[in-house]
Each structure stands twice: as C-alpha cells, then as structure tokens.
C-alpha positions as CSV (number, residue, x, y, z in Angstrom):
1,M,9.4,31.8,-34.6
2,E,6.0,33.4,-34.2
3,E,4.7,31.3,-37.9
4,N,5.1,28.2,-36.1
5,K,3.0,28.9,-33.1
6,K,-0.7,27.8,-33.4
7,F,-3.5,27.8,-30.8
8,G,-0.4,28.7,-28.2
9,F,1.6,26.1,-29.2
10,D,5.1,26.2,-30.4
11,F,6.0,23.7,-33.3
12,S,9.0,25.1,-34.2
13,H,10.8,21.9,-32.4
14,L,7.5,19.2,-33.5
15,R,10.1,16.7,-34.4
16,G,12.1,16.7,-31.2
17,D,8.8,16.8,-29.2
18,L,7.4,13.8,-30.6
19,F,10.6,12.0,-30.3
20,G,11.0,13.1,-26.7
21,G,7.6,12.7,-25.7
22,I,7.4,8.9,-27.2
23,T,10.6,8.2,-25.3
24,A,9.8,9.5,-22.8
25,G,6.4,7.9,-22.3
26,V,8.2,4.5,-22.9
27,V,10.1,4.6,-19.9
28,A,7.2,5.8,-17.9
29,L,4.9,2.9,-18.9
30,P,7.4,0.4,-16.5
31,L,7.3,2.6,-13.8
32,A,3.5,3.8,-13.5
33,L,2.4,0.0,-13.7
34,A,4.5,-0.5,-11.0
35,F,4.1,2.5,-8.7
36,G,0.0,1.5,-9.3
37,L,0.7,-1.8,-7.9
38,Q,2.8,-0.7,-5.3
39,S,0.0,1.8,-3.8
40,G,-2.4,-0.5,-3.7
41,L,-4.8,0.7,-6.2
42,G,-3.6,-1.8,-8.5
43,A,-1.0,-1.3,-12.0
44,E,-4.0,0.5,-13.4
45,A,-4.2,3.1,-11.6
46,G,-0.5,3.8,-12.4
47,L,-1.0,4.3,-15.8
48,Y,-4.0,6.1,-15.5
49,G,-1.9,9.0,-13.4
50,A,0.4,9.0,-15.8
51,I,-1.8,9.6,-18.6
52,F,-3.6,12.5,-17.3
53,I,-1.2,14.1,-14.9
54,S,1.5,13.9,-18.0
55,F,-1.0,15.6,-20.9
56,F,-2.9,18.3,-18.4
57,A,0.8,19.1,-15.9
58,A,2.2,19.8,-19.7
59,L,-0.7,21.9,-21.0
60,F,-1.2,24.2,-17.9
61,G,2.4,24.4,-16.3
62,G,5.2,26.0,-16.5
63,T,7.8,24.3,-17.8
64,N,7.7,23.5,-21.1
65,T,10.3,20.1,-21.1
66,Q,8.9,18.7,-17.7
67,I,7.3,14.9,-17.7
68,S,5.1,14.2,-15.2
69,G,3.7,11.3,-13.4
70,P,3.5,9.2,-10.8
71,T,6.9,8.8,-8.7
72,A,8.4,7.5,-5.8
73,P,7.7,9.8,-2.9
74,M,4.2,10.6,-4.0
75,T,3.4,7.1,-4.3
76,A,4.9,6.6,-1.0
77,V,2.8,8.9,0.6
78,S,-0.4,7.5,-1.3
79,M,0.3,4.1,0.1
80,V,-0.1,5.1,3.2
81,V,-3.4,7.0,2.5
82,I,-5.1,4.3,0.4
83,A,-4.2,1.6,3.1
84,G,-5.5,3.7,6.2
85,I,-8.9,4.2,4.0
86,V,-9.2,0.8,3.1
87,A,-8.4,-0.4,6.7
88,S,-11.3,1.9,7.8
89,N,-13.4,0.3,5.4
90,D,-13.2,-3.4,6.4
91,G,-10.8,-3.9,4.3
92,D,-13.1,-3.0,1.0
93,L,-11.2,-1.3,-1.5
94,N,-14.4,-0.5,-3.8
95,Q,-16.2,1.0,-0.4
96,A,-13.0,2.9,0.0
97,L,-11.9,4.1,-3.5
98,P,-14.4,7.6,-3.1
99,A,-12.5,8.7,-0.2
100,I,-9.6,7.7,-1.4
101,L,-10.1,9.8,-4.5
102,I,-11.5,12.6,-2.8
103,V,-8.1,13.0,-0.4
104,F,-6.1,12.9,-4.2
105,L,-9.0,15.3,-5.5
106,M,-7.9,17.9,-2.7
107,A,-4.3,17.4,-3.0
108,G,-4.8,18.7,-6.8
109,L,-6.7,21.7,-5.8
110,I,-4.5,22.8,-2.7
111,Q,-1.8,22.7,-5.0
112,I,-3.9,25.0,-7.5
113,G,-3.8,27.1,-4.4
114,L,-0.5,27.0,-3.7
115,G,0.0,28.5,-7.7
116,L,-2.5,31.0,-7.4
117,V,-1.1,32.7,-4.4
118,K,2.6,32.5,-5.5
119,L,4.1,30.0,-3.1
120,G,5.7,28.0,-5.7
121,Q,8.6,30.8,-5.8
122,Y,9.7,29.9,-2.1
123,I,10.6,26.6,-2.9
124,R,14.1,26.8,-4.1
125,Y,14.5,27.9,0.0
126,I,14.2,24.5,1.2
127,P,17.7,23.6,2.3
128,Y,19.8,20.8,0.6
129,P,19.9,18.3,3.7
130,V,16.5,18.3,4.1
131,V,16.2,17.6,0.2
132,S,19.0,14.7,0.9
133,G,17.4,13.3,4.3
134,F,14.5,13.2,2.6
135,M,15.0,11.4,-0.8
136,T,17.3,8.6,0.8
137,G,14.3,8.0,2.8
138,I,12.1,7.5,0.2
139,G,14.7,5.2,-1.2
140,V,14.6,3.0,2.3
141,I,10.6,2.7,1.9
142,I,10.8,1.4,-1.5
143,L,13.2,-1.2,-0.5
144,A,12.1,-1.9,2.8
145,T,8.3,-2.2,1.3
146,Q,9.0,-4.3,-1.9
147,A,11.2,-6.6,-0.4
148,L,8.6,-8.8,0.9
149,P,6.9,-9.0,-3.0
150,M,9.9,-9.6,-4.4
151,M,10.4,-12.7,-2.7
152,G,6.6,-13.6,-3.5
153,Y,5.6,-13.2,0.0
154,Y,2.2,-11.3,0.6
155,P,1.1,-11.5,4.8
156,K,-2.6,-11.5,4.1
157,E,-2.5,-14.5,2.2
158,D,-0.2,-16.0,4.9
159,E,-2.9,-18.7,6.7
160,Q,-0.6,-18.9,9.6
161,Y,0.2,-15.6,10.0
162,V,-3.7,-13.9,9.6
163,R,-4.8,-17.3,12.3
164,E,-3.2,-14.9,15.3
165,F,-4.7,-11.8,14.6
166,K,-8.5,-13.7,14.5
167,P,-8.6,-13.1,18.2
168,E,-8.1,-9.3,18.0
169,A,-10.4,-9.4,14.4
170,E,-13.6,-10.4,16.8
171,E,-13.0,-8.0,19.3
172,V,-12.9,-5.4,16.4
173,I,-15.8,-6.2,15.0
174,L,-17.8,-6.7,18.3
175,E,-16.7,-3.1,18.7
176,K,-18.0,-1.9,15.9
177,I,-21.2,-3.6,16.4
178,L,-22.0,-1.3,19.8
179,R,-20.5,1.4,18.2
180,E,-23.3,1.3,15.2
181,E,-25.9,0.9,17.9
182,A,-24.4,3.3,20.5
183,A,-24.9,5.7,17.1
184,E,-28.4,4.3,17.2
185,D,-29.6,5.1,20.5
186,I,-30.6,1.7,20.5
187,L,-27.9,0.1,23.1
188,V,-29.6,-0.5,26.3
189,L,-30.2,-3.2,28.4
190,E,-33.4,-4.2,27.5
191,D,-32.8,-3.9,23.6
192,F,-28.9,-6.1,24.6
193,E,-30.3,-8.8,22.8
194,E,-30.3,-7.6,19.4
195,T,-26.7,-7.0,20.2
196,I,-26.2,-10.8,21.2
197,K,-27.9,-11.5,17.9
198,R,-26.1,-9.6,15.5
199,A,-23.0,-11.0,17.1
200,N,-24.1,-14.4,16.6
201,E,-24.4,-13.8,13.4
202,I,-20.6,-12.9,12.9
203,T,-19.5,-15.6,10.1
204,P,-15.4,-17.1,10.2
205,E,-15.7,-15.6,6.7
206,V,-16.3,-12.2,8.4
207,I,-13.9,-12.6,10.9
208,G,-11.0,-14.4,8.2
209,R,-11.6,-11.0,6.4
210,E,-10.5,-8.7,9.3
211,A,-7.8,-10.8,11.0
212,S,-6.4,-10.7,7.1
213,V,-7.0,-6.5,7.4
214,L,-5.3,-6.4,10.5
215,A,-2.6,-9.0,9.4
216,A,-1.7,-6.7,6.4
217,N,-1.5,-3.4,8.5
218,E,0.7,-4.9,11.5
219,A,2.8,-5.7,8.2
220,S,2.8,-2.5,6.4
221,G,5.7,0.3,6.0
222,V,9.1,-0.3,6.7
223,I,9.3,-1.8,10.4
224,G,6.2,-4.0,9.5
225,S,8.4,-5.2,6.2
226,L,11.4,-5.8,8.2
227,R,9.1,-7.7,11.1
228,M,8.1,-10.3,8.0
229,M,11.3,-10.7,6.9
230,G,11.9,-13.9,8.4
231,R,8.4,-15.4,7.8
232,A,8.9,-14.2,4.1
233,I,12.5,-16.0,4.2
234,A,10.9,-19.1,5.5
235,N,7.9,-18.9,2.8
236,I,9.9,-17.8,-0.6
237,N,8.3,-18.3,-3.7
238,L,11.0,-18.8,-6.0
239,V,9.4,-18.2,-9.2
240,D,8.6,-14.6,-8.1
241,L,12.2,-14.4,-6.4
242,T,13.5,-15.4,-9.8
243,L,12.0,-13.3,-11.7
244,G,12.6,-10.0,-9.7
245,L,16.3,-11.0,-9.6
246,L,15.8,-11.3,-13.7
247,T,14.4,-8.0,-13.8
248,I,16.9,-6.4,-11.8
249,A,19.9,-7.8,-13.6
250,I,18.3,-7.0,-16.9
251,I,17.8,-2.8,-15.7
252,Y,21.6,-3.1,-14.8
253,G,23.3,-5.3,-17.1
254,F,21.5,-3.5,-20.5
255,K,22.8,0.0,-19.5
256,R,26.2,-1.3,-20.3
257,I,25.5,-2.3,-23.7
258,T,23.5,0.7,-24.8
259,K,21.7,3.5,-23.0
260,A,19.4,4.4,-26.3
261,V,16.8,1.8,-25.3
262,P,15.4,1.9,-21.7
263,S,16.3,-0.7,-20.0
264,T,13.6,-0.7,-17.7
265,L,11.4,-1.7,-20.7
266,V,13.6,-4.1,-21.8
267,A,13.6,-6.2,-18.3
268,L,9.3,-5.5,-18.3
269,L,9.6,-6.9,-22.0
270,V,12.0,-10.2,-21.9
271,V,10.9,-11.6,-18.1
272,S,7.2,-11.3,-18.9
273,A,7.4,-12.9,-22.2
274,G,10.0,-15.2,-20.9
275,A,7.6,-16.0,-17.7
276,Y,4.6,-16.1,-19.9
277,L,5.8,-18.4,-22.6
278,I,7.9,-21.0,-20.1
279,L,5.5,-21.0,-17.2
280,G,2.5,-20.5,-18.8
281,E,-0.8,-18.9,-18.3
282,G,-1.2,-19.1,-13.9
283,G,2.5,-20.0,-13.4
284,Y,3.0,-17.0,-11.8
285,R,1.4,-13.9,-9.9
286,T,0.3,-11.6,-12.2
287,I,-0.5,-7.5,-11.5
288,G,-4.1,-8.1,-12.0
289,V,-6.4,-7.1,-14.5
290,I,-5.8,-3.7,-16.0
291,P,-9.6,-2.7,-17.5
292,S,-9.1,-2.5,-21.2
293,G,-11.2,0.8,-23.2
294,F,-10.9,4.6,-21.5
295,P,-10.9,5.2,-17.9
296,K,-13.9,5.7,-16.3
297,L,-15.6,8.8,-14.7
298,H,-15.6,8.6,-11.0
299,L,-19.0,10.6,-10.5
300,D,-18.9,9.1,-7.2
301,L,-16.2,11.7,-5.9
302,I,-19.4,13.6,-5.4
303,T,-22.3,11.3,-4.5
304,G,-20.5,8.9,-2.4
305,F,-18.6,12.7,-0.1
306,N,-18.7,11.4,3.4
307,L,-16.7,14.8,5.3
308,P,-16.6,12.7,8.8
309,E,-14.6,10.1,6.7
310,I,-11.7,12.1,5.1
311,T,-11.2,14.8,7.5
312,P,-8.6,12.6,9.3
313,Y,-6.7,12.7,6.3
314,I,-7.1,16.8,4.9
315,T,-3.2,17.0,6.3
316,T,-2.1,13.9,4.1
317,A,-4.0,15.8,1.9
318,V,-1.8,19.0,1.9
319,S,1.3,16.9,2.8
320,L,0.4,15.4,-0.9
321,A,-0.1,18.9,-2.4
322,A,3.5,20.5,-0.6
323,L,5.5,16.9,-1.6
324,G,4.0,17.2,-5.2
325,A,5.2,20.9,-5.4
326,I,8.9,20.3,-3.9
327,D,9.4,17.1,-6.4
328,S,8.0,19.0,-9.3
329,L,9.9,22.1,-8.8
330,L,12.6,20.2,-8.2
331,T,12.8,18.7,-11.3
332,S,12.0,21.9,-13.2
333,I,15.5,23.3,-12.0
334,V,17.1,20.4,-13.8
335,A,15.4,20.9,-16.9
336,D,16.6,24.4,-16.7
337,N,19.7,23.6,-16.2
338,M,19.9,21.1,-19.2
339,T,18.0,23.6,-21.6
340,K,19.5,26.9,-20.7
341,T,16.0,28.1,-19.7
342,K,13.6,29.3,-16.9
343,H,10.5,27.8,-15.4
344,R,7.1,29.8,-14.1
345,P,7.6,27.9,-10.6
346,N,3.7,29.3,-9.7
347,Q,2.6,28.5,-13.3
348,E,3.9,25.0,-13.2
349,L,1.9,24.5,-9.5
350,I,-1.3,25.2,-11.2
351,G,-0.4,22.8,-14.1
352,Q,0.7,19.9,-11.8
353,G,-2.8,20.4,-9.6
354,I,-5.1,20.1,-12.4
355,G,-2.9,17.0,-13.8
356,N,-3.4,15.7,-10.2
357,S,-7.3,17.0,-9.8
358,V,-8.0,15.0,-13.4
359,A,-6.1,12.1,-12.4
360,A,-8.3,11.9,-9.6
361,V,-11.7,11.8,-11.0
362,F,-10.5,9.3,-13.7
363,G,-9.4,7.0,-10.8
364,G,-5.2,7.6,-10.9
365,I,-3.1,8.1,-8.1
366,P,-1.4,11.0,-7.8
367,G,2.1,12.1,-9.1
368,A,4.8,15.2,-9.9
369,G,7.4,16.4,-12.1
370,A,9.5,13.0,-13.0
371,T,13.6,13.9,-13.0
372,I,14.4,10.4,-14.9
373,R,11.3,11.6,-17.5
374,T,12.4,14.7,-18.3
375,V,15.9,14.4,-18.9
376,V,15.3,11.6,-21.1
377,N,12.3,13.9,-22.9
378,I,15.4,16.6,-23.4
379,K,18.0,14.3,-24.4
380,S,15.6,12.9,-26.4
381,G,15.0,16.6,-28.8
382,G,12.1,17.4,-26.5
383,R,11.8,21.4,-26.0
384,T,8.1,22.3,-25.6
385,K,5.0,21.3,-23.7
386,L,4.0,19.6,-26.4
387,S,6.6,16.6,-25.7
388,G,4.8,16.1,-22.1
389,M,1.6,15.9,-24.1
390,V,2.4,13.7,-26.4
391,A,3.8,11.1,-23.5
392,G,0.7,11.1,-22.2
393,I,-1.3,10.3,-25.2
394,L,1.0,7.7,-26.2
395,L,0.2,6.2,-22.8
396,L,-3.3,6.2,-23.6
397,V,-2.7,4.3,-26.8
398,I,-1.1,1.8,-24.9
399,L,-4.2,1.3,-22.6
400,L,-6.7,1.3,-25.5
401,A,-4.3,-1.2,-27.9
402,L,-2.5,-2.9,-25.4
403,G,-4.6,-3.3,-21.7
404,P,-5.9,-6.9,-21.6
405,L,-2.3,-7.9,-22.5
406,A,-0.7,-6.0,-19.9
407,S,-2.6,-7.8,-17.5
408,N,-0.2,-10.8,-17.8
409,I,2.9,-9.0,-16.6
410,P,4.3,-10.8,-13.3
411,A,4.2,-8.9,-10.1
412,A,7.4,-9.7,-9.1
413,V,8.8,-7.9,-12.7
414,L,7.3,-4.6,-11.4
415,A,8.5,-5.1,-7.5
416,G,12.1,-5.7,-9.1
417,I,11.8,-2.4,-11.5
418,L,10.5,-0.3,-8.1
419,V,14.1,-1.6,-6.3
420,T,16.3,-0.4,-8.6
421,V,14.1,2.5,-8.1
422,G,14.6,2.7,-4.6
423,I,18.4,2.3,-5.1
424,G,18.4,4.9,-7.7
425,V,16.6,7.9,-5.9
426,M,18.6,7.9,-2.9
427,D,21.3,11.2,-2.7
428,Y,24.5,9.1,-2.7
429,K,26.4,12.1,-2.9
430,G,25.3,13.7,0.2
431,L,25.7,10.2,2.0
432,R,29.2,10.3,0.7
433,H,30.1,13.8,1.9
434,I,28.9,12.7,5.5
435,R,32.1,13.0,7.0
436,Q,33.3,16.1,5.4
437,L,30.1,18.3,5.5
438,P,29.7,20.8,9.1
439,L,28.3,18.0,12.0
440,T,24.9,20.7,12.1
441,E,23.6,19.6,8.8
442,V,24.8,15.6,9.0
443,I,22.0,15.8,11.6
444,V,19.4,17.5,9.7
445,M,20.2,15.0,7.1
446,L,20.0,11.8,9.2
447,L,16.7,13.2,10.9
448,V,14.9,14.4,8.2
449,L,15.9,10.5,7.0
450,L,15.1,8.7,10.4
451,L,11.8,10.5,10.4
452,T,11.0,10.1,6.8
453,V,11.3,6.2,7.3
454,S,9.6,6.0,10.6
455,I,6.8,8.4,11.0
456,G,6.2,10.5,8.3
457,L,7.5,12.4,5.5
458,I,5.5,15.5,5.8
459,E,6.5,15.7,9.5
460,A,10.2,14.9,8.3
461,V,9.9,17.5,6.2
462,L,9.1,20.3,8.3
463,A,11.2,18.9,11.2
464,G,14.0,19.6,8.8
465,L,13.1,22.8,8.0
466,I,12.6,24.1,11.3
467,L,16.0,22.9,12.7
468,S,17.9,23.9,9.9
469,C,15.8,27.5,10.1
470,I,17.4,27.2,14.1
471,L,20.9,26.6,13.3
472,F,21.2,28.9,10.0
473,M,20.1,31.6,12.3
474,K,22.7,30.3,15.2
475,H,25.3,30.3,12.2
476,I,24.2,33.9,11.4
477,A,24.3,35.3,14.4
478,D,27.9,34.0,15.5
479,V,28.7,35.7,12.2
480,V,27.6,39.2,13.0
481,E,29.6,38.7,16.5
482,L,32.7,38.2,14.4
483,R,32.3,40.8,11.6
484,T,34.3,44.1,11.9
485,P,32.3,47.4,12.9
486,E,33.2,48.6,9.1
487,A,32.1,45.1,7.2
488,A,29.2,45.9,5.1
489,P,25.7,44.3,5.1
490,L,24.6,41.3,2.9
491,R,24.4,43.4,-1.0
492,E,22.2,41.9,-4.1
493,F,24.0,39.6,-6.0
494,S,23.0,41.6,-9.3
495,R,24.7,45.1,-8.2
496,E,28.5,44.9,-8.7
497,M,30.8,47.7,-7.3
498,P,34.6,47.8,-7.5
499,W,36.0,47.5,-4.1
500,I,38.7,49.8,-3.0
501,D,41.7,47.9,-3.2
502,E,40.6,46.7,-7.3
503,G,41.8,50.4,-8.6
504,D,41.2,50.4,-12.5
505,I,41.6,46.7,-13.3
506,V,37.8,46.3,-14.4
507,E,38.1,49.3,-16.9
508,R,41.5,48.2,-18.5
509,M,40.3,45.0,-18.9
510,G,37.1,45.0,-20.1
511,R,35.0,42.3,-20.4
512,R,37.3,40.2,-20.0
513,V,37.3,39.9,-17.0
514,Y,34.0,39.5,-14.0
515,I,35.2,40.0,-10.8
516,K,32.7,38.3,-8.2
517,H,31.7,40.2,-4.6
518,L,30.8,37.3,-2.2
519,D,29.7,39.7,0.8
520,G,28.8,36.9,3.9
521,P,27.8,33.7,3.6
522,L,27.0,31.2,1.0
523,F,24.0,29.3,2.3
524,F,20.8,27.8,1.1
525,G,18.9,31.0,0.7
526,F,21.9,32.3,-1.4
527,A,22.3,29.3,-3.5
528,S,19.5,29.7,-5.9
529,R,20.4,33.0,-6.2
530,F,24.3,32.2,-7.0
531,Q,23.3,29.9,-9.6
532,D,21.2,32.6,-11.4
533,I,24.2,34.9,-11.9
534,I,26.5,32.2,-13.2
535,A,23.8,31.2,-15.7
536,N,23.5,34.8,-17.0
537,L,26.8,35.4,-17.4
538,P,28.2,37.3,-20.4
539,E,30.9,36.1,-22.8
540,M,34.7,36.2,-20.5
541,E,37.8,35.0,-20.2
542,V,38.6,35.0,-16.3
543,F,36.1,34.8,-13.7
544,I,37.6,36.1,-10.0
545,I,35.5,34.8,-6.9
546,R,36.0,37.2,-4.2
547,M,36.0,35.2,-0.7
548,D,37.5,38.1,1.5
549,R,34.0,38.4,2.8
550,V,32.5,34.7,3.3
551,P,33.1,33.5,6.9
552,Y,30.7,30.1,5.9
553,M,29.0,27.7,3.5
554,D,26.7,25.2,4.0
555,Q,26.4,22.4,1.9
556,S,23.9,23.5,-0.6
557,G,26.5,26.7,-0.9
558,I,29.0,24.7,-2.1
559,Y,27.1,22.1,-4.2
560,S,26.0,25.4,-6.2
561,M,29.2,26.8,-6.0
562,E,30.5,23.3,-7.7
563,D,27.9,23.3,-10.5
564,G,29.0,27.1,-11.4
565,I,32.3,26.0,-11.5
566,M,32.0,23.6,-13.8
567,S,29.6,25.4,-15.9
568,M,31.9,28.2,-16.2
569,Q,34.9,25.7,-16.9
570,D,32.5,23.8,-19.8
571,R,32.5,27.4,-21.3
572,G,36.3,27.6,-21.5
573,I,36.3,30.2,-18.5
574,K,39.3,30.4,-16.0
575,V,38.1,30.3,-12.4
576,V,40.6,32.0,-10.0
577,F,39.6,32.1,-6.4
578,T,41.4,35.2,-3.9
579,D,41.3,35.4,-0.1
580,V,39.5,31.8,0.7
581,H,40.4,31.5,4.4
582,G,38.7,29.9,7.6
583,Q,35.4,27.2,7.4
584,P,34.9,28.1,3.2
585,L,38.5,27.2,2.6
586,D,38.9,23.8,5.5
587,L,35.4,22.5,3.2
588,L,36.7,23.4,-0.2
589,E,39.6,21.2,0.3
590,R,38.1,18.8,2.2
591,L,35.1,17.9,-0.6
592,N,38.0,18.3,-3.1
593,L,36.9,21.1,-5.0
594,I,40.6,22.7,-4.4
595,P,42.7,21.2,-5.8
596,G,40.1,19.0,-7.3
597,L,38.3,22.0,-9.5
598,V,40.0,25.2,-8.9
599,E,44.5,24.2,-8.5
600,R,46.1,26.0,-6.0
601,D,47.9,28.0,-8.4
602,Y,44.9,30.0,-8.9
603,C,44.1,30.3,-5.6
604,F,45.6,33.4,-4.0
605,G,45.7,34.9,-0.7
606,N,45.2,38.3,-1.7
607,F,43.7,40.3,-4.7
608,Q,47.0,42.6,-5.4
609,D,48.7,39.2,-5.9
610,C,45.6,37.6,-8.6
611,S,45.6,41.1,-10.0
612,A,49.8,40.4,-10.5
613,W,48.6,37.3,-12.2
614,L,46.1,38.6,-14.2
615,E,48.5,41.3,-15.8
616,N,50.7,38.5,-16.8
617,Y,47.7,36.1,-18.0
618,L,45.6,39.0,-20.2
619,K,49.5,40.0,-21.5
620,Q,50.4,36.4,-23.1
621,E,46.9,35.4,-24.0
622,H,45.9,38.8,-26.0
623,E,49.0,41.0,-25.7
624,I,47.5,43.1,-23.7
625,L,49.7,46.1,-22.1
626,P,48.7,48.6,-19.7
627,P,47.8,52.4,-20.9
628,E,51.0,53.9,-19.3
629,H,53.3,51.1,-21.6
630,P,55.0,53.2,-24.4
631,E,53.9,50.6,-27.1
632,A,50.5,50.9,-26.1
633,E,51.4,54.8,-26.5
634,A,52.5,54.0,-30.0
635,K,49.6,51.9,-30.7
636,E,46.9,54.5,-30.0
C-alpha cells in the first residue's frame, strides 16, 4: 500500500477515483448552475463554488469519498443573505458583492474554527426529528421559490406590479436623503433648500429601480412566492413553462431507462439544445452570461470592507457555518456506512471551511458535503480524496472550455432541475411515519418544518434542539421514576458483562453468539454509538438483543436499530429479540420492524426461552452438544 502513496495521496485506487470524480463532476454541473441562479449571484457563482469547494474540501477534509459543493440548504440561506444585502445597496448587485462575499468568507473561517476547537464530533447528537423537519422545510422553500421562474414570471419585471410600489419608493429615497444629510450634520432649517434640491433631482428611472427592488423583496421567500402565485398564473410564459416541465419529465423518465447516465445532465443537454435549435437565440430567457476564463480574484473583499454594513449578517454567517457543518457531517456518515470507513469530523470541518473561504474569494457561493454526489462517487469507484479533487478539476475544465456555450442554457431548465431537487430533499421516511411516531417527536419535526419555512433555518434548528432536549429530559425523568432501586445505571456499549441469568451460554457457544445488553432508553444520543457497535461486530451467527431494561425508544433510536438489523441480516446474521415490552414493543410493531424485519418466532418473552431455542438452533446447524452430553465427552 505504501508504494502507492506519493505526496500524502493514496494512488492505489486511481482508476476508481478518476471515474468516480468524473461521474460526480458531471452530476454536479447542472446542480451547480441551478443553485447559483437560485442564489441570486448568477449561475457562474454556483459553478465557481462547486469548483473550489469540491477541490479544497477534498484536499483538506476528513472524509475520503466526500464530494462537496453548493447544496440546497446552503443555497437557501445564501439566497436570503444576498437578497438582504442587495436591497440595502439600492438593488445594485455589483455594489453589494463585496459585503456578500465577506459574509461567505466569514462562514468559511468560522467552520475552520469549529474544526480547530473540535466541535465536529458533537454534530452526531442532533436528533432525527430536527434533521427531518429541517430537510423537509428546505424542500418546501425550493419548490415555492422556483414555482415563479418555472412559469416564466419575475415580479420585478412586472411593470403593473412594480408601479404599485412607486409611492413607497419615493418615501424610501427621501428617507435616505434625510439620513445622509443628518449624518453630514447639514440637516438644519436654513440648509433645507439643499434637501429640496436633491429631492427634485430624483428621476423616474431612480424611482423605478427602487420600486423594482421593493417589489422583488415583497415577492421573495415562501410567503412572497405564494402571494404572487395568482399574478404568475395570469402571466404565464408558455415557453418557459414548457421547458421546465420537459426538464422534470426527462429527469424522472430517464431514470426508468438507465441510471448509468445522470438524468439531470441528460435533461440539461437535451432541453437546452432543443430550445436553442427550435426557438433560436433570443427566443427564450437564458441563465445569463457566464464569463469565460479562470474565475476572478475578488480583492475588493478587503478594500471594500465595511463593518457596519455586514454587522447585521454576522449571525447569518454563523448560521451558514453551522448549517454547512451539519450538512457535511451527515453526508460523511452516509459515506462511512457505504465504504465501511470512519471519517474525521473535526478535520472535515476544517476542509469545508477552507473550501468555502477559497470559493468566497473567487466569487462562489458556499456549499457543503453533497449526499447525492458523494453516493454517485462511491458507486462509481471513488475511494480516496483524489476523487473529490478530480470532480473540481473537471468542472474547472468545463468552465474554461464551455463557459460561453453554457450561457445559452434556458433559465426554466435550471428551475425544473431545482424543482426535482426540492422534491428529492424532503424526508419522506419521517413524514410517512408521522402517525406511528411519539407525539412529542412529531411536534418537534413539524415545529422545525414550520420555522424553517416562515422564520429562518438557524432559528428552526435551535428551536428544535432546545425543545428536543427539554422533552428528552422529561422522558428520562419519567424513566428514572419507573426504575426499580436495584436497576443499574446506563453502562458503556463497548463493555458487555454477562447478566446473571445467562449462565455459561457465552462460554459454550463461543464466537457464534453475541448478546447485546441494552440498559436504558435507546435515544438520539445512543443511536450513533449503537451504529458503531454494529459496524464493528466480529463474525457470528446469532445476534441477541436483550431489551429487558429498555423503557423507551425515540425516532433516531428505532431508525438506528432498523439500519443495524438490516446490516446484520445482509451479512447472514440471525437477529433475535428478548423481553421487548411497553413503548419499545409498541413502536417496533407500529413501524413493522416486528414482524417485518424480525419475525415473531424470534421475539422471546424471556432469556430462558431464547436460550432453549438457541441450543436447538445451533445443534441443528453445527451439531453442537452441551459439555455434559455423553457424545461430547466421547469426542473429547
């Protein structure tokens, strides 16, 4: 293995890494363009972000197979940041760009700090209902905000609608003049003629631009998009709607034919080429000009730094950093499960922070570890950090060679791609089990979903975490009250001491049997540890889960157990329950783990019944005889 390592890189999987990186880069291309356009900075900003985040997060990160770049959650937050800063700069994106990129840079630096102080290892303790509500909320945001572009309706270009904001625009402009003069200490009675003079110089064009900004702000977000739905339907652009619907149809339809080629890329190429050939240049709305050549270095991040302007967005930078950390490390867990490896969470945060910082300096939007692209990379053969770097290099080559050509992509095509992203990012597993899950966890999930859509992402996550902790403490308090005095405290998963009723069964059965003692509630704090135990189990034939002392299971715990059981059954291990009772039994049956995964014949009321079955089962399988049996003594 060592001879394949040069300059710190592992070249033993070079072929798989090259193919995995190329495939992931191809999948990332349409998504990067779509997320860039959605953010408000333009399609090129999404491509710049994908290039630099993918390369540097892979180079410095702690998950070998992670493919990083702009993601739906990060883009949703970035869109709010960009819209707010642009609005405070009279709707001038060029004027607002330095402040926007500084916020993105701060988010990257904060992520590096989170990794250096080793906070990455605590991300695993975020309960599943919080993640579920958050991801579903992100899906709703994407669907709502992309509905208008899908129909070819852009509120700030609707003259009739913008005209309604002209009186308010005049007031806003006048207020700005008064604030400026107050700051210059010239707002006095004798100099009021200067104020009148400046007010008279306001042109209809200036008022129109301000009204356009106000109209766009009013129509932004989920609520704004829903408010504008009636006008959008009345002003549908049939060309854009047709292109968007064709894109969605191809994305879902092509998957039924083959998954060897990414359906999003097929949709992008087919619909874009068809629009250009049939409608011609100028016959449809494009994504805008993508500059050719290497991305520009934005040194105005420093020269144009204005602390008062970005101060209101410091908390947003923190939320971006935290969201990127959560998004990335959840994807890292997926990668670990697929590759049977273990990521380094703190190093991963440092890598993501470096990637986002470099992307900001080159004008790219922030991102995180992308689950779909990471899965594609692994399935295509990617095994080391080289795969993520290859994906970034491929996107750079595409930018340098095909930038002007990409400028002809219809905006409605990217809107259609984002609609499918919004549908796919929702947590249907959690939504499907709403009626079976404990009411408290459903409340947490729905609260996070509602706050994500209506208030903000970081506020939603914080509220969900706080409520989850309060409810968990209540459950633990209830459990402690119900426990008998001789009940042992929660013990470490890694230490397995036989319980008194097990006798010498472990000694006699040897490594063929593993008895897992669960002592206490199986909740979100234990879920990750339980998965670690399952992932590192030795070879065996029977895995016995003793549930005698498990009074409560939450959503994270039962999903963790479901994944563990499926993993063991895939390895040919027989899974057996003993003494499942109360709320855990009720939940296991409602979610069909019993009898769906573990048949009722293998759910024993006590360990004595399980022990009798085990003797017969192993005797039939291997003709194992108890030590006191005459035939066993003869064999010795």
